[in-house]
C-alpha positions in Angstrom: -28.3 -9.6 10.9 -29.1 -12.8 9.0 -25.7 -14.2 8.4 -24.3 -16.3 5.5 -21.5 -18.7 6.5 -18.6 -18.4 4.1 -16.9 -21.7 3.4 -13.1 -21.7 3.9 -11.8 -23.8 1.0 -8.1 -23.8 1.6 -7.7 -27.2 3.3 -4.4 -28.4 4.4 -2.7 -30.4 1.6 -0.6 -33.5 2.0 2.8 -31.9 1.7 5.9 -33.3 0.0 9.0 -33.9 2.0 10.2 -31.1 4.3 12.8 -28.9 2.5 14.3 -27.3 5.6 17.1 -28.6 7.7 16.1 -28.5 11.4 12.9 -26.4 11.0 12.1 -27.2 14.6 15.3 -25.4 15.8 16.3 -28.4 17.9 19.9 -29.0 19.2 22.7 -29.0 18.4 23.3 -25.2 18.5 26.5 -23.7 17.0 28.4 -20.8 18.4 28.3 -17.6 16.3 30.7 -14.7 16.9 30.9 -12.1 14.1 32.0 -8.7 15.3 33.2 -6.0 12.8 33.0 -2.2 12.4 29.3 -2.4 11.8 27.8 -5.5 13.3 27.9 -7.5 16.5 26.4 -11.0 16.0 27.0 -13.4 18.9 25.4 -16.3 20.7 24.3 -19.7 19.4 22.3 -20.7 16.3 20.4 -23.9 15.7 22.1 -26.2 13.2 20.9 -25.6 9.6 20.4 -21.9 10.2 22.7 -18.9 9.6 22.9 -15.2 10.2 23.1 -12.9 7.2 23.5 -9.6 9.0 27.2 -8.9 9.0 26.8 -6.2 6.4 24.4 -4.2 8.5 24.7 -1.9 11.5 23.1 -4.2 14.0 23.6 -5.9 17.3 22.0 -9.3 18.0 22.5 -12.1 20.4 21.1 -15.6 19.4 20.4 -18.3 21.9 18.7 -21.6 22.5 15.4 -21.3 24.4 14.3 -24.4 26.2 11.4 -22.9 28.1 7.9 -23.5 26.6 8.9 -24.0 22.9 6.1 -24.4 20.4 7.2 -27.9 19.7 10.1 -30.3 20.5 12.6 -29.4 23.2 14.0 -26.0 22.0 13.3 -22.9 19.9 15.5 -20.1 18.6 15.8 -17.0 20.7 16.7 -13.7 18.8 17.6 -10.8 21.0 18.0 -7.7 18.8 19.9 -5.1 20.7 20.4 -2.5 18.0 19.4 -1.7 14.4 21.0 1.5 13.0 20.8 0.5 9.4 19.9 -2.7 7.4 18.5 -5.4 9.6 18.9 -8.7 11.4 18.5 -11.7 9.0 18.1 -15.3 10.1 18.2 -17.4 7.0 18.2 -20.9 5.4 18.8 -21.5 1.7 16.5 -23.5 -0.5 16.6 -24.4 -4.2 13.2 -23.6 -5.9 12.1 -24.9 -9.3 10.3 -23.3 -12.3 6.5 -23.3 -12.3 6.5 -24.9 -8.8 4.4 -23.8 -5.9 5.7 -23.6 -2.3 4.1 -23.2 1.1 6.1 -22.0 4.1 5.1 -21.5 7.7 6.6 -20.3 11.0 5.6 -20.0 14.6 6.7 -16.9 16.4 6.3 -15.0 19.7 7.9 -12.0 21.4 8.8 -10.9 24.9 8.0 -7.3 23.7 6.0 -6.2 20.6 8.4 -6.4 17.6 7.4 -6.3 13.9 8.9 -9.3 12.1 8.9 -10.1 8.4 8.8 -13.8 7.3 10.0 -13.9 3.7 10.9 -16.2 0.9 13.4 -14.3 -1.3 15.9 -14.7 -4.1 19.3 -15.1 -2.4 21.6 -13.1 -4.8 20.8 -9.7 -6.3 18.3 -8.3 -7.2 16.9 -10.0 -4.0 13.4 -10.4 -5.5 10.8 -11.2 -2.8 8.6 -14.2 -3.8 6.4 -14.0 -0.8 6.5 -12.2 2.6 4.3 -11.2 5.5 4.8 -9.0 8.5 3.6 -10.0 12.0 3.7 -8.3 15.3 5.3 -10.8 17.7 3.4 -11.0 21.0 3.5 -13.1 24.1 1.5 -16.0 22.5 2.7 -18.3 19.8 1.2 -17.4 16.4 1.6 -18.9 13.0 2.6 -17.1 9.8 2.0 -18.7 6.4 3.5 -17.9 3.0 2.7 -19.1 -0.5 4.8 -18.5 -3.6 4.7 -19.7 -7.2 8.0 -19.5 -9.1 8.2 -18.4 -12.7 11.9 -19.4 -12.9 14.4 -21.5 -10.9 15.9 -19.7 -7.9 18.5 -20.1 -5.2 16.3 -18.7 -2.5 16.5 -17.8 1.2 13.8 -18.4 3.8 14.3 -15.4 6.0 13.2 -14.2 9.5 13.7 -10.4 9.8 13.0 -8.6 13.0 12.5 -4.9 12.2 13.6 -3.3 15.5 15.2 -4.0 18.9 13.4 -6.5 21.0 13.4 -10.2 21.9 11.5 -12.8 19.8 11.5 -16.6 19.6 10.8 -18.7 16.5 10.0 -22.4 16.1 8.6 -25.1 13.8 9.5 -23.5 10.5 8.5 -25.4 7.4 9.0 -25.2 3.6 7.4 -27.7 1.2 6.7 -28.1 -2.5 2.9 -28.1 -2.9 2.8 -28.1 -6.7 0.8 -31.3 -6.9 -1.5 -30.6 -4.0 -5.2 -31.0 -4.7 -8.0 -29.6 -2.5 -10.6 -32.1 -1.2 -13.2 -29.4 -0.4 -16.6 -29.9 -2.0 -17.0 -28.7 -5.6 -18.1 -25.2 -6.2 -21.3 -24.7 -8.3 -22.3 -21.7 -10.4 -20.8 -18.3 -11.1 -18.4 -17.3 -8.3 -18.2 -13.6 -9.3 -20.8 -11.3 -7.7 -22.2 -8.3 -9.6 -20.7 -9.5 -12.9 -23.4 -7.7 -15.0 -22.8 -4.3 -13.4 -26.5 -3.6 -13.3 -26.2 -2.1 -9.8 -23.0 -0.2 -10.7 -19.4 -0.8 -9.8 -19.4 -2.4 -6.4 -19.0 -5.6 -4.5 -15.2 -5.3 -4.7 -14.8 -4.7 -8.4 -12.1 -2.1 -9.1 -10.6 -0.2 -12.1 -7.3 1.5 -12.2 -6.3 3.9 -15.1 -2.6 4.4 -15.0 0.3 5.8 -17.0 2.0 3.4 -19.4 4.7 4.0 -22.0 5.3 7.8 -22.0 4.8 9.3 -18.6 5.1 12.9 -19.9 2.1 12.3 -22.1 0.1 10.5 -19.5 0.6 13.4 -17.1 -1.7 15.5 -19.3 -4.7 13.5 -18.2 -3.8 13.5 -14.5 -6.0 16.4 -13.4 -9.0 14.9 -15.3 -8.6 11.8 -13.1 -10.1 9.3 -15.6 -12.4 6.7 -13.8 -14.6 3.9 -14.9 -18.3 4.4 -15.3 -21.4 2.2 -15.8 -22.9 2.9 -19.2 -26.0 1.8 -21.0 -26.0 -0.9 -23.6 -24.7 -4.0 -21.9 -24.2 -7.5 -23.4 -26.4 -8.8 -20.5 -29.1 -6.6 -19.1 -29.1 -2.8 -19.5 -25.6 -1.7 -18.4 -21.9 -2.5 -18.8 -18.7 -1.4 -17.2 -17.0 1.3 -19.3 -13.6 2.9 -19.2 -12.1 5.4 -21.5 -8.3 5.2 -21.7 -6.6 8.5 -22.4 -3.3 8.8 -24.4 -0.4 6.8 -23.0 -2.4 5.3 -20.2 -3.7 1.8 -19.6 -6.7 0.2 -17.7 -6.6 -2.6 -15.2 -9.9 -4.1 -14.2 -10.1 -6.5 -11.3 -12.9 -8.6 -9.9 -13.3 -9.1 -6.1 -11.3 -12.0 -4.7 -13.1 -15.3 -4.4 -12.1 -18.6 -2.9 -11.4 -21.6 -5.1 -10.3 -25.3 -4.9 -6.6 -25.6 -5.8 -5.6 -28.4 -8.1 -8.9 -28.1 -10.1 -9.6 -26.4 -13.4 -11.5 -23.1 -13.6 -12.8 -21.1 -16.5 -13.3 -17.3 -16.5 -15.3 -15.6 -19.2 -16.4 -12.1 -19.9 -18.1 -10.2 -22.7 -15.9 -7.4 -24.1 -16.4 -4.6 -26.7 -14.3 -1.6 -27.7 -14.6 1.3 -30.1 -11.6 0.0 -32.0 -9.7 -3.3 -32.1 -7.4 -3.8 -29.1 -5.6 -6.5 -27.3 -6.8 -7.4 -23.7 -5.1 -9.7 -21.3 -7.2 -12.0 -19.2 -5.7 -13.6 -16.1 -6.9 -15.7 -13.2 -4.6 -14.3 -10.5 -1.9 -16.9 -9.8 -3.2 -19.1 -12.6 -3.8 -19.1 -16.4 -3.6 -16.1 -18.7 -4.9 -15.5 -22.2 -4.5 -12.6 -24.7 -7.6 -11.9 -26.8 -8.5 -9.4 -29.5 -11.5 -7.2 -28.8 -13.5 -5.4 -31.5 -16.6 -3.2 -31.8 -19.1 -5.9 -31.2 -19.9 -7.8 -28.0 -18.1 -11.1 -27.9 -17.4 -13.5 -25.0 -13.8 -14.3 -24.3 -12.4 -17.0 -21.9 -9.4 -18.1 -20.0 -9.2 -21.5 -18.4 -6.7 -23.8 -16.7 -5.6 -25.7 -13.6 -5.4 -23.5 -10.5 -2.4 -24.0 -8.4 -2.2 -24.2 -4.6 -3.4 -20.9 -3.1 -6.1 -19.1 -1.0 -8.1 -16.9 -3.4 -8.1 -15.7 -6.9 -9.6 -12.9 -9.0 -10.2 -12.1 -12.6 -7.9 -9.4 -14.1 -8.6 -7.6 -17.4 -5.6 -5.5 -18.6 -5.8 -3.2 -21.7 -2.4 -1.6 -22.6 -3.9 0.2 -25.6 -4.7 3.9 -25.2 -7.2 6.3 -26.9 -9.9 3.7 -26.7 -13.2 3.1 -24.8 -13.4 -0.5 -23.5 -16.6 -2.1 -22.2 -17.0 -5.3 -20.1 -20.1 -7.2 -19.0 -21.4 -10.6 -17.9 -18.2 -11.6 -16.1 -18.2 -15.2 -14.8 -15.9 -17.7 -13.0 -16.8 -21.3 -12.8 -15.2 -24.5 -11.7 -14.4 -26.7 -14.6 -12.6 -26.6 -17.9 -15.6 -26.0 -20.2 -17.0 -22.4 -20.8 -20.7 -22.0 -20.0 -23.2 -19.3 -20.8 -23.4 -16.4 -18.4 -25.5 -16.9 -15.3 -25.6 -14.3 -12.5 -24.1 -15.4 -9.2 -27.1 -14.2 -7.2 -30.8 -13.3 -8.0 -29.9 -9.7 -7.1 -26.9 -7.5 -7.5 -26.1 -5.2 -4.6 -23.7 -2.3 -4.4 -23.0 0.2 -1.6 -21.3 3.5 -1.9 -20.2 6.3 0.6 -20.7 9.7 -1.2 -17.8 11.5 0.5 -14.1 12.0 -0.5 -12.1 9.4 1.3 -15.4 8.1 2.8 -14.8 10.5 5.6 -17.4 12.0 7.9 -16.7 14.5 10.7 -17.5 14.3 14.4 -21.3 14.1 15.0 -22.3 13.7 11.3 -24.4 10.6 10.5 -22.7 8.4 7.9 -24.7 8.0 4.7 -24.5 4.8 2.7 -26.0 4.7 -0.8 -27.7 1.5 -1.9 -28.1 0.2 -5.4 -29.9 -3.1 -6.3 -30.5 -4.7 -9.6 -33.0 -7.5 -10.3 -36.6 -8.1 -9.4 -37.1 -7.3 -5.7 -39.7 -9.7 -4.2 -42.2 -8.5 -1.7 -40.6 -8.2 1.7 -37.0 -7.8 0.4 -35.0 -6.3 3.2 -31.4 -5.1 3.6 -29.7 -6.4 6.8 -26.4 -4.9 7.9 -23.8 -5.3 10.5 -21.4 -2.5 11.6 -17.8 -3.6 12.6 -15.4 -1.3 14.4 -11.6 -1.4 13.9 -11.3 -3.2 17.3 -13.6 -6.0 16.0 -16.7 -5.1 18.0 -19.9 -5.5 16.0 -23.5 -4.4 16.2 -26.5 -5.0 14.0 -27.9 -1.9 12.2 -31.6 -1.4 11.7 -33.1 -3.4 8.8 -33.9 -1.4 5.7 -37.0 -2.3 3.6 -36.3 -2.3 -0.1 -36.4 -0.5 -2.4 -34.3 2.2 -0.8 -31.7 4.6 -2.1 -29.7 5.0 1.1 -29.5 4.5 4.9 -27.7 6.5 7.6 -25.6 5.4 10.6 -25.6 7.8 13.5 -22.4 8.0 15.6 -22.0 5.3 18.3 -22.5 6.7 21.8 -19.3 5.3 23.3 -17.0 5.5 20.3 -18.3 8.0 17.7 -15.0 8.4 15.9 -12.9 5.7 14.1 -13.0 3.3 11.2 -16.1 1.3 10.5 -17.0 -1.5 8.1 -20.6 -2.2 7.0 -21.5 -5.6 5.8 -24.9 -5.8 4.0 -27.0 -8.4 2.3 -30.5 -8.6 0.9 -32.9 -11.3 2.3 -36.5 -12.3 1.7 -37.4 -14.0 4.9 -34.5 -16.3 5.6 -33.4 -16.6 2.0 -30.4 -14.6 0.9 -30.9 -12.9 -2.5 -27.6 -11.0 -3.0 -23.9 -11.3 -2.2 -22.8 -10.0 1.1 -21.3 -6.6 0.3 -19.0 -4.3 2.3 -18.2 -0.6 2.5 -15.9 1.2 4.9 -16.0 4.7 6.2 -14.3 6.9 8.8 -15.7 9.5 11.3 -12.9 11.9 12.3 -12.4 15.2 14.1 -12.4 18.2 11.8 -9.0 19.2 10.6 -7.1 21.9 12.4 -6.9 25.2 10.5 -3.4 26.7 10.4 -0.9 28.2 8.1 0.4 25.4 5.8 3.9 26.6 6.4 3.6 25.6 10.0 2.1 22.1 9.3 4.1 18.9 9.7 1.7 16.7 7.7 2.3 15.9 4.0 1.3 13.2 1.6 1.9 12.1 -2.0 -1.2 12.5 -4.2 -2.1 13.0 -7.8 -2.9 16.6 -8.5 -6.6 16.0 -9.0 -9.7 17.4 -7.1 -10.8 14.3 -5.3 -7.4 13.7 -3.9 -7.2 17.4 -2.7 -10.4 16.8 -0.8 -9.1 13.6 0.8 -5.8 15.1 1.8 -7.5 18.0 3.5 -10.0 15.7 5.2 -7.2 13.9 6.9 -5.4 17.0 8.0 -2.6 17.1 5.3 -1.5 20.5 4.1 1.4 19.5 1.9 1.9 17.3 -1.1 5.2 16.3 -2.8 5.7 15.9 -6.5 7.1 12.4 -7.2 5.3 9.5 -8.9 1.8 10.2 -7.7 2.2 13.4 -9.7 5.5 14.0 -11.5 4.6 17.2 -13.3 7.8 19.2 -12.4 10.3 16.5 -13.2 12.7 17.2 -16.0 11.2 14.7 -18.5 7.7 15.8 -17.7 8.6 19.5 -18.2 10.9 19.2 -21.2 10.1 15.9 -22.9 11.8 17.1 -26.1 14.7 19.5 -26.2 13.5 23.1 -25.7 9.8 21.9 -25.8 8.5 22.8 -22.4 5.1 21.9 -21.0 3.6 23.3 -17.8 0.7 22.1 -15.7 -0.9 25.3 -14.3 -4.5 24.1 -13.8 -3.6 21.3 -11.2 -1.1 23.5 -9.4 -3.5 26.4 -9.1 -6.3 24.0 -8.0 -4.1 22.5 -5.3 -3.2 25.9 -4.0 -6.9 26.9 -4.0 -7.7 23.7 -2.0 -5.3 24.9 0.7 -2.3 22.7 -0.1 1.3 23.6 -0.5 3.5 21.7 -3.0 7.0 20.4 -2.6 8.2 20.4 -6.2 10.8 18.1 -7.5 13.8 19.1 -9.7 14.5 15.5 -10.7 15.2 13.0 -13.4 16.6 13.3 -16.9 14.8 12.8 -20.2 16.2 10.2 -22.6 17.6 12.9 -24.9 19.8 14.2 -22.1 21.5 10.8 -21.7 24.2 9.2 -23.8 22.8 5.7 -23.2 19.3 6.0 -21.6 18.4 3.5 -19.0 14.9 3.6 -20.4 13.0 5.5 -23.1 9.5 4.3 -22.1 7.8 3.3 -18.9 8.3 4.4 -15.2 12.1 4.6 -15.3 12.2 6.6 -18.5 12.1 9.6 -16.1 15.4 8.5 -14.4 18.2 8.5 -16.9 21.7 9.5 -16.2 22.2 13.2 -17.3 25.5 12.5 -19.0 25.2 14.0 -22.5 27.9 16.5 -23.3 25.7 19.5 -22.6 23.6 17.8 -19.9 24.7 20.0 -17.0 24.0 23.2 -18.9 20.6 21.8 -20.0 19.9 20.8 -16.4 20.5 24.4 -15.3 18.2 25.7 -18.1 15.4 23.3 -17.0 15.8 24.4 -13.3 15.6 28.0 -14.2 12.5 27.6 -16.5 10.5 25.5 -14.1 11.3 27.4 -10.9 10.6 30.7 -12.6 7.3 29.5 -14.2 5.8 28.2 -10.9 7.2 31.1 -8.8 4.8 32.0 -6.0 2.9 28.8 -6.5 5.6 26.3 -5.8 8.4 27.8 -3.7 9.9 24.7 -2.1 12.0 22.4 -4.3 13.8 19.1 -3.6 16.7 18.1 -5.9 16.3 14.5 -7.1 14.5 11.6 -5.6 16.6 8.9 -3.7 19.8 9.7 -5.5 21.5 6.9 -3.5 19.2 4.2 -5.0 20.2 2.1 -8.0 16.9 2.7 -9.7 16.8 6.5 -9.3 20.4 7.6 -9.0 21.7 10.1 -11.6 25.1 8.5 -11.3 27.7 8.6 -8.6 27.3 10.6 -5.3 29.6 13.2 -6.9 27.3 13.6 -9.9 24.3 14.1 -7.5 26.3 16.6 -5.5 27.2 18.5 -8.7 23.5 18.6 -9.8 22.5 20.0 -6.4 25.4 22.5 -6.4 24.4 23.8 -9.8 20.6 23.8 -9.2 20.7 26.0 -6.0 22.0 29.3 -7.4 19.9 28.9 -10.6 16.7 28.3 -8.6 17.4 31.2 -6.2 18.0 33.5 -9.1 14.7 32.4 -10.8 12.8 32.8 -7.5 14.5 34.6 -4.5 11.9 33.0 -2.3 12.9 29.4 -3.3 13.6 27.0 -0.5 15.9 24.2 -1.7 15.8 20.7 -0.2 18.9 18.5 -0.7 20.7 15.2 -0.1 17.5 13.1 0.2 19.4 10.3 1.8 18.5 7.1 3.7 19.8 5.5 6.9 22.8 3.3 6.6 24.3 5.1 3.6 27.0 7.2 5.2 29.3 7.0 2.1 26.7 8.5 -0.1 25.6 11.1 2.5 29.0 12.4 3.3 30.2 12.4 -0.4 27.1 14.3 -1.5 27.4 16.8 1.3 31.1 17.4 0.6 30.5 17.8 -3.2 27.5 20.1 -2.9 28.3 22.0 0.3 25.8 23.2 2.9 25.2 26.4 1.0 23.5 24.4 -1.8 20.4 23.6 0.2 18.3 25.2 2.9 16.7 22.0 4.3 18.3 18.5 4.6 15.9 15.8 3.4 15.8 12.0 4.0 13.5 9.1 3.5 12.3 6.7 6.2 10.5 3.4 5.6 10.0 1.3 8.7 6.9 -0.7 9.9 8.3 -1.2 13.4 6.8 0.6 16.4 9.0 3.6 17.1 9.7 4.7 20.6 11.3 3.1 23.6 14.8 3.3 24.9 16.3 3.0 21.4 14.3 5.6 19.3 15.2 5.0 15.7 13.7 8.3 14.6 16.0 10.2 17.0 19.0 8.1 16.0 18.5 9.1 12.4 18.1 12.8 13.1 21.1 12.9 15.3 23.2 11.1 12.7 22.1 13.4 9.9 22.7 16.5 12.1 26.2 15.2 12.9 27.0 14.6 9.2 26.1 18.2 8.4 28.0 19.6 11.4 31.3 18.4 9.9 30.8 21.1 7.3 29.2 23.9 9.3 25.8 24.9 10.7 23.3 22.0 10.2 20.2 22.7 8.2 16.6 21.9 9.4 15.5 18.4 8.6 12.4 17.2 6.6 11.5 13.6 5.9 10.2 13.9 2.3 9.0 10.3 1.9 8.4 7.2 3.9 6.0 5.3 6.1 5.3 1.7 7.0 5.4 0.4 3.4 2.7 -2.1 2.6 -0.5 -1.9 4.7 -3.4 -4.2 4.8 -7.0 -3.6 3.7 -9.8 -2.9 6.2 -12.1 -4.5 3.7 -10.4 -7.9 4.3 -7.0 -8.5 5.7 -5.3 -11.6 4.3 -2.2 -11.4 6.5 -0.3 -9.3 3.9 0.9 -5.9 4.9 0.6 -4.2 8.2 -2.6 -5.3 9.9 -5.4 -2.7 10.0 -5.5 -2.7 13.8 -1.7 -2.1 14.0 -1.6 0.7 11.4 -2.8 3.5 13.7 -0.3 2.6 16.4 2.6 2.4 13.9 1.8 5.7 12.1 1.1 7.7 15.2 4.3 6.5 17.0 6.3 7.1 13.8 5.1 10.7 13.4 5.3 11.5 17.1 8.9 10.3 17.4 9.9 12.1 14.3 8.3 15.4 15.4 9.9 15.1 18.8 13.3 14.4 17.3 13.0 17.7 15.3 11.7 16.6 11.9 9.7 19.6 10.6 7.7 17.9 7.9 6.9 14.4 6.8 5.3 13.3 3.5 3.5 10.0 3.8 3.9 7.7 0.8 1.3 7.3 -0.7 -2.3 8.0 -1.5 -2.3 7.0 -5.1 -2.4 4.0 -7.4 -6.0 2.7 -6.9 -5.1 -0.8 -5.7 -7.4 -3.8 -6.3 -9.8 -4.7 -3.5 -8.4 -6.3 -0.3 -4.8 -5.8 -1.5 -1.9 -4.9 0.7 -0.3 -1.8 -0.8 1.8 1.3 0.0 -1.4 3.2 -0.7 -3.3 4.6 2.3 -6.6 4.3 0.3 -8.7 1.3 -0.5 -9.8 0.4 -4.0 -12.8 2.8 -3.8 -10.5 5.5 -2.3 -11.9 5.2 1.2 -9.0 5.9 3.6 -7.4 3.0 5.4 -7.0 3.0 9.3 -3.4 4.4 9.1 -4.8 7.6 7.6 -7.7 7.8 10.1 -5.3 7.6 13.0 -2.9 10.1 11.4 -5.9 12.5 10.9 -6.7 12.4 14.7 -3.0 13.1 15.5 -2.9 16.0 13.1 -6.1 17.5 14.6 -4.4 17.5 18.0 -0.7 18.3 17.5 -0.2 19.9 14.1 1.4 23.3 14.5 2.4 22.5 18.1 5.9 22.7 19.6 7.5 19.4 20.9 7.9 19.7 24.6 10.0 16.7 25.5 9.8 13.0 26.5 8.9 11.6 29.9 8.0 8.4 31.6 4.8 9.1 33.5 4.4 5.6 34.9 6.2 2.3 34.9 6.5 0.9 31.4 5.0 4.1 29.8 6.5 6.9 27.8 4.9 10.2 26.8 5.8 12.9 24.3 4.3 16.3 25.0 3.4 19.1 22.6 2.4 22.7 23.4 -0.3 24.1 21.2 -0.4 27.7 20.1 -3.1 28.5 22.7 -0.9 27.2 25.5 -2.7 23.9 25.9 -0.7 20.7 26.2 -1.2 17.4 24.4 0.7 14.3 25.5 0.9 11.1 23.4 1.4 8.1 25.7 2.1 4.4 25.0 3.5 1.3 26.5 7.1 0.7 25.8 6.9 -3.1 26.4 3.5 -3.6 24.8 2.0 -4.9 28.0 -1.0 -2.9 29.6 0.1 -0.4 32.2 -2.2 1.7 34.4 -2.0 5.5 34.0 -3.7 8.0 36.4 -5.3 10.8 34.4 -4.2 14.1 35.9 -6.9 16.4 37.3 -8.5 18.7 34.7 -7.1 16.5 31.9 -9.0 14.4 29.4 -7.9 11.1 28.0 -8.7 10.1 24.4 -8.2 6.9 22.5 -6.1 6.5 19.3 -9.2 7.5 17.3 -10.0 10.5 19.6 -12.8 8.9 21.6 -13.1 9.8 25.4 -11.7 7.2 27.8 -13.6 7.0 31.0 -12.2 6.8 34.6 -9.5 8.4 36.7 -7.2 5.5 35.6 -6.8 4.2 32.1 -5.0 1.1 30.8 -2.3 2.0 28.2 -1.0 -0.6 25.7 1.3 -0.3 22.7 -1.5 1.7 21.1 -1.1 5.4 21.8 -3.6 7.5 23.8 -3.8 11.2 24.2 -3.9 13.3 27.4 -5.3 16.8 26.9 -4.5 19.5 29.4 -5.9 23.1 29.2 
């Protein structure tokens, strides 16, 4: 492919004075010896640094490492022996100032693969994170960089947070005020925003999210319709404009692709806007200036300009918080300089690519189809050149496509037909580039296993809307949980006003018809059921304390009405989401226990087939768990539920999944026969984008290993179902998010790897753990036809050879055949299939 070199603009600034004490972890080292009922913290810490882990259930030994530090004579060794709850925290305080920008960095390596978070956080509650990144520590030194801009002064902590047992070393940490830094990169000319006129459609990284706003119970009525942006005729520039119709009690967030800029210089963004009635729209250059403008029923250009602070990239945001309105946008532009200019397209041509499949998923031998849209005058000889990149970074050029063309196809690769793939395309005439370089991603996966949903382990969180049903099924999920992706059974959604019930039969019936089972939620309290509501609008208006004089009676009435109404369509019900959390809790653990105790008999009377999930706890909260259990009693639920967020690589001698299951089983055993266990929410948390990973969230290449090991360890420990959080929220392009989908709803690598796992082991019976070779562990599963599937990985992260047994087949993480009688196994799981 003819390639365009993209200029990296973030030059290293001249930093102000170093803010850390002994960022190089040089001697002297001070003895630390904190041992209490929960924590064992011993060893030696470099001067200037302190441990903040005594509140957690951890074991850690600190020490001075003089062998091969990154710089100087020493580095800090952190040997994490145990993490049962909370985590190990190595910290140093720093005073941060209002409207100042800060850059932090750290060098890190690990004796074994350990996920580590480097974070700049508010020291006291509410512990707001200003910036943070996860990195998998490996045998080579690697640098981690953070950037934060403060909106208010803060007593902050710079924190190093290993997520799991293992040994890491850290060195040469730095924190500096870069507020006055100015880039010396060459000036940027012209419009920096590609496809700003939307003539080729919505592409090149533009995204639109339509989300609930003030009254969730009203916004929920538009969920099944799944409002999306379109490109409509009648633009301010050219023939078309971006158009979004905002339903009642919803809002629209429009985001441009990210673009590089020169920090310390002024920039101006402008866009033509029009709406069918007068509304307010917020314009923002991400990380920089904002402006609020009034938009009417005629096209008018609006601007926002200002000095851009230190940073990597920015994007233009348009936010409209008004509902019942149709908003149009066109001719978007970002230029260097403080003076607005007339609209000029960034390139002679606009180019947009689209994959016309839910989740951008193809199956097995199917060729991938990529639709092509161009806008502008195509010169003679215009040609589309494309490169295909696999998740492992390997690239190949695709056949050139003469233009005009409406699509092109990509046949499966011979050696690795399955996996995640990214296409980068650009239009050329000879050697002259005519369009932006535009990407699209897709997956090619095994077909999902067909089985009774009751026997399936794999659940997700999705809005109840047709496209999401198709995506869930494509990745092998058979369950979805009502929560904030769709909250239709929660009390405020079902009974927003006293005795005024609303039900959502169409999406529930459609989900069932699509082959999905629903875990309903009996959850939340409307403002009218609370003496002093926490919130009457917005997200947390759902989570008020049910403390009105008749609240418990009204709770029972709500449970009876909702469970009876959905009888036979929703038969599994979980009582309250995260009742231990400050944001969600209905009150004390005793209050939650009473809600659960009252809900169970009412739900069973309304539907004798009802299955009740209760407790919904989290590791490291024994006081809540035991109090809730004692108050409610085991008879109040049929299944014990918990949540598990952890981006570390499960497995090894200290298996955190098994630790949790054993603890929750023991907690129940104090009261009688323990119930089965489901994990109703969790996952790695924020994961990075395959479109462009900026270092935020779990790296695309690591997502598959983390998710597969997480699920395999949970299944082997006895967890019957797990609901990955989440597949909703339509993030902006190239953003780290909890969402397993990209801005265009293509699946991220975590979901592709999970789909392969589901195709092999869903419905199977765990058959134990073994160590088939030095440094390796394997978890076996027996399928219903008697065949065996073993999931194998390296415990220490180093490659280890494994002899493939006779009559067995070895498959990669993405389900591709591995050749040879001996395969090399790393931290990334492989599969052994035995008939």
